[in-house]
C-alpha positions as CSV (number, residue, x, y, z in Angstrom):
1,M,7.2,-4.6,27.9
2,N,8.4,-7.9,29.2
3,L,12.2,-7.7,29.1
4,T,12.8,-11.4,29.9
5,P,15.6,-12.5,27.5
6,I,14.6,-14.7,24.6
7,C,16.9,-17.2,22.9
8,L,16.8,-17.8,19.1
9,A,18.7,-20.9,18.0
10,G,18.9,-23.0,14.9
11,P,21.2,-24.9,12.5
12,T,23.7,-23.2,10.2
13,G,21.8,-21.5,7.3
14,S,18.4,-21.6,8.9
15,G,18.0,-17.8,8.9
16,K,18.7,-16.8,12.5
17,T,20.3,-13.4,11.6
18,A,17.4,-12.5,9.2
19,A,14.8,-13.5,11.8
20,A,16.5,-11.5,14.6
21,L,16.7,-8.4,12.4
22,A,13.0,-8.8,11.5
23,I,12.0,-9.0,15.1
24,A,14.1,-5.9,15.8
25,E,11.8,-3.9,13.4
26,F,9.0,-4.3,15.9
27,V,10.7,-4.6,19.3
28,P,13.5,-2.4,20.8
29,L,16.2,-5.0,21.5
30,E,19.9,-5.7,21.5
31,I,21.4,-8.9,20.2
32,I,23.8,-11.1,22.1
33,S,25.7,-13.4,19.8
34,V,25.7,-17.1,20.9
35,D,28.4,-18.1,18.5
36,S,31.9,-19.5,19.2
37,A,33.3,-18.2,15.9
38,L,31.8,-14.7,15.7
39,V,33.9,-13.7,18.7
40,Y,37.0,-13.5,16.5
41,R,38.2,-10.5,14.6
42,G,39.3,-10.9,11.1
43,M,37.2,-14.0,10.6
44,D,34.3,-12.5,8.7
45,I,33.6,-14.5,5.5
46,G,33.8,-18.0,6.9
47,T,31.7,-17.3,9.9
48,A,29.0,-15.6,7.9
49,K,29.4,-12.6,10.2
50,P,26.6,-10.1,10.0
51,S,27.5,-7.3,7.5
52,R,28.3,-3.7,8.6
53,E,24.8,-2.7,7.5
54,E,23.2,-5.5,9.6
55,L,25.3,-4.6,12.6
56,A,24.3,-1.0,12.3
57,K,20.6,-1.8,12.4
58,V,20.6,-3.0,16.0
59,P,23.3,-3.2,18.7
60,H,25.2,-6.5,18.7
61,H,27.4,-7.9,21.5
62,L,30.1,-10.6,21.7
63,I,31.2,-10.1,18.1
64,D,34.8,-9.2,17.2
65,I,35.9,-9.3,20.9
66,L,39.0,-11.5,20.5
67,D,42.0,-12.0,18.3
68,P,42.1,-15.4,16.6
69,S,45.2,-16.2,18.7
70,E,43.1,-16.1,21.9
71,S,40.8,-18.7,23.4
72,Y,37.2,-18.3,24.6
73,S,35.2,-20.6,26.8
74,A,31.6,-21.3,27.7
75,A,32.3,-20.0,31.2
76,E,33.5,-16.7,29.8
77,F,30.4,-16.5,27.6
78,V,28.1,-17.1,30.6
79,R,29.8,-14.4,32.7
80,Q,29.7,-11.8,29.9
81,T,26.2,-12.7,28.9
82,Q,24.9,-12.3,32.5
83,T,26.4,-8.9,32.7
84,L,25.1,-7.9,29.2
85,V,21.6,-9.0,30.0
86,K,21.4,-6.8,33.0
87,E,22.8,-3.8,31.1
88,I,20.4,-4.2,28.2
89,Q,17.4,-4.6,30.5
90,A,18.5,-1.4,32.3
91,R,18.4,0.4,29.0
92,G,14.8,-0.7,28.6
93,R,15.5,-3.1,25.7
94,L,14.9,-6.8,25.2
95,P,18.0,-9.0,25.3
96,L,17.8,-11.4,22.3
97,L,20.3,-14.2,22.4
98,V,21.0,-15.5,18.8
99,G,23.2,-18.2,17.6
100,G,23.9,-21.9,17.0
101,T,26.6,-22.8,19.6
102,M,24.4,-25.1,21.7
103,L,27.2,-25.6,24.2
104,Y,26.8,-22.0,25.2
105,F,23.0,-22.2,25.4
106,K,23.4,-25.3,27.6
107,A,25.8,-23.5,29.8
108,L,23.2,-20.8,30.3
109,F,20.4,-23.2,30.9
110,V,21.9,-25.8,33.2
111,G,25.1,-24.2,34.5
112,L,28.7,-25.4,34.3
113,S,30.7,-27.9,36.3
114,A,33.3,-26.4,38.6
115,M,36.1,-28.2,36.8
116,P,39.7,-26.8,36.4
117,Q,40.1,-23.7,34.2
118,A,42.2,-23.8,31.1
119,D,46.0,-23.8,31.6
120,P,47.8,-22.3,28.6
121,E,51.2,-23.8,29.5
122,L,49.7,-27.3,29.9
123,R,47.8,-27.0,26.6
124,A,51.0,-26.0,24.9
125,E,52.7,-29.2,26.3
126,I,49.8,-31.3,25.0
127,D,49.9,-29.7,21.6
128,A,53.7,-30.3,21.4
129,D,53.2,-34.0,22.3
130,A,50.5,-34.2,19.6
131,A,52.8,-32.6,17.1
132,V,55.3,-35.5,17.6
133,R,53.0,-38.4,18.2
134,G,49.7,-37.4,16.6
135,W,46.2,-36.9,18.1
136,P,45.2,-40.6,17.6
137,A,48.0,-41.5,20.0
138,L,46.8,-39.0,22.6
139,H,43.3,-40.4,22.1
140,A,44.7,-43.8,22.9
141,D,46.2,-42.3,26.1
142,L,42.8,-40.8,27.0
143,A,41.1,-44.2,26.4
144,T,43.3,-45.5,29.3
145,L,42.7,-42.6,31.6
146,D,39.1,-41.8,30.8
147,P,37.5,-44.5,28.6
148,V,34.0,-42.9,28.9
149,T,35.1,-39.6,27.4
150,A,37.4,-41.3,24.8
151,A,34.5,-43.4,23.6
152,R,32.5,-40.4,22.5
153,L,35.4,-38.6,20.8
154,A,36.9,-39.2,17.4
155,P,40.7,-39.9,17.4
156,T,41.2,-36.6,15.5
157,D,39.0,-34.4,17.7
158,S,42.1,-32.4,18.9
159,Q,40.2,-29.7,20.8
160,R,38.2,-32.1,23.0
161,I,41.0,-34.6,23.4
162,Q,43.2,-31.7,24.6
163,R,40.6,-30.5,27.1
164,A,40.0,-34.0,28.5
165,L,43.8,-34.6,29.0
166,E,44.2,-31.1,30.5
167,V,41.4,-31.8,33.1
168,W,43.0,-35.1,34.0
169,R,46.5,-33.7,34.5
170,L,45.2,-30.7,36.5
171,S,42.8,-32.6,38.7
172,G,43.8,-36.2,38.6
173,R,40.1,-37.0,37.8
174,P,38.6,-37.9,34.4
175,L,36.4,-35.4,32.6
176,S,33.5,-37.8,32.7
177,A,33.6,-37.7,36.5
178,W,33.3,-34.0,36.5
179,H,30.4,-34.1,34.0
180,G,28.7,-36.8,36.2
181,E,28.7,-34.5,39.2
182,H,27.7,-31.5,37.1
183,K,27.2,-28.9,39.9
184,A,26.2,-25.6,38.5
185,D,28.6,-22.8,39.4
186,H,26.0,-20.0,39.2
187,A,22.5,-19.3,40.4
188,S,21.1,-17.5,37.4
189,R,17.7,-16.4,36.2
190,L,18.9,-17.4,32.7
191,Q,18.2,-21.0,33.5
192,Q,14.5,-20.7,32.5
193,L,14.7,-18.7,29.3
194,P,12.2,-19.1,26.5
195,L,13.9,-20.7,23.5
196,L,12.8,-20.3,19.9
197,S,14.3,-22.8,17.5
198,L,14.3,-22.5,13.7
199,E,13.9,-26.0,12.5
200,P,13.4,-26.5,8.7
201,R,10.9,-29.2,7.8
202,Q,13.0,-30.3,4.8
203,R,16.6,-31.1,5.3
204,Q,17.2,-30.8,1.5
205,W,16.1,-27.1,1.7
206,L,18.7,-26.5,4.4
207,H,21.4,-28.4,2.5
208,E,20.8,-26.3,-0.5
209,R,21.0,-23.1,1.5
210,I,24.3,-24.3,3.0
211,A,25.7,-25.2,-0.4
212,R,24.8,-21.7,-1.8
213,R,26.3,-20.1,1.3
214,L,29.6,-22.0,0.7
215,D,29.6,-20.9,-2.9
216,A,29.1,-17.3,-1.9
217,M,31.9,-17.5,0.7
218,L,34.3,-18.8,-1.8
219,A,33.4,-16.1,-4.2
220,Q,33.7,-13.5,-1.5
221,G,37.3,-14.6,-0.7
222,L,37.1,-17.3,2.0
223,L,40.4,-18.9,0.9
224,E,42.1,-15.5,0.8
225,E,40.8,-14.7,4.3
226,V,42.3,-18.0,5.6
227,D,45.5,-17.5,3.7
228,A,46.0,-14.1,5.3
229,L,45.5,-15.6,8.7
230,R,48.0,-18.3,7.9
231,R,50.6,-15.7,6.8
232,R,50.4,-13.9,10.1
233,G,52.8,-16.4,11.5
234,D,51.4,-16.5,15.0
235,L,48.4,-18.8,14.3
236,H,48.3,-22.6,13.9
237,P,45.6,-25.1,13.0
238,D,45.2,-26.4,16.5
239,L,43.9,-23.1,17.9
240,P,40.2,-23.0,18.7
241,S,39.7,-20.2,16.1
242,M,41.3,-22.2,13.3
243,R,39.3,-25.3,14.2
244,C,36.1,-23.6,13.3
245,V,34.2,-25.3,10.5
246,G,35.4,-24.0,7.1
247,Y,38.6,-22.5,8.5
248,R,40.0,-25.9,9.4
249,Q,39.3,-27.3,5.9
250,A,40.5,-24.3,4.1
251,W,43.8,-24.3,6.1
252,E,44.4,-27.9,5.3
253,A,43.7,-27.3,1.6
254,L,46.1,-24.3,1.6
255,E,48.8,-26.5,3.2
256,Q,48.9,-28.4,-0.1
257,H,50.4,-25.3,-1.7
258,W,47.9,-25.3,-4.5
259,P,47.1,-21.9,-6.1
260,I,44.0,-20.4,-4.6
261,E,42.2,-20.2,-7.9
262,R,42.7,-23.9,-8.4
263,L,41.4,-24.7,-4.9
264,R,38.4,-22.5,-5.5
265,E,37.6,-24.3,-8.8
266,A,38.0,-27.7,-7.1
267,A,35.6,-26.6,-4.3
268,L,33.0,-25.3,-6.7
């Protein structure tokens, strides 16, 4: 059997998990998650994480590997995936890369620029500045330092504004300059992988599936899940984990101190 890794991508709600499990019924494989949210433990409902039964059907990797207080990067994903691919192939199984985080797929296909690594202390300083002045003010700073990057970011895109300012302060060069050079930092066979993409022909069909998924998440306890994360005391809304779609909105709603039942009714 050809053990060349295969990538399975698609938008939220397009059926990637079901498709992967269907393939697994005919091909001995192991799944590598390509999802920036599934890496976090305790974030199950809002990420539509595969169920215990689904996880038991076929080996999965890069799921539940980090606490929500930790950060994860495309570079870490690439390094771990390269190792996993070799290990899975050595077991005589097909590596199937499944997910919707296209930044991670892009990192595998074309490589990563050799830009500065994340600096937790510097990020904390930028976050503290944003807490006082607000992210739009930092976006204005970025527009002076790196107008190309600032032009493509919303004034409230805290994660990307933070990274752009971090790169500038660490290197003295704008993020756009690093992207312009874009020299791959690895020579990988993963650069020419076959990619299967689930692309619904009708957007309305996809929108309806997403709406039903949201209703199901609320019924399963999404708000309670986010509330439990808030009550831990060591998390905040600017963490990458809490900026995931669904968690960010639920956190903001819970900050209004409405009863959860009232929030659920309003959402439905």
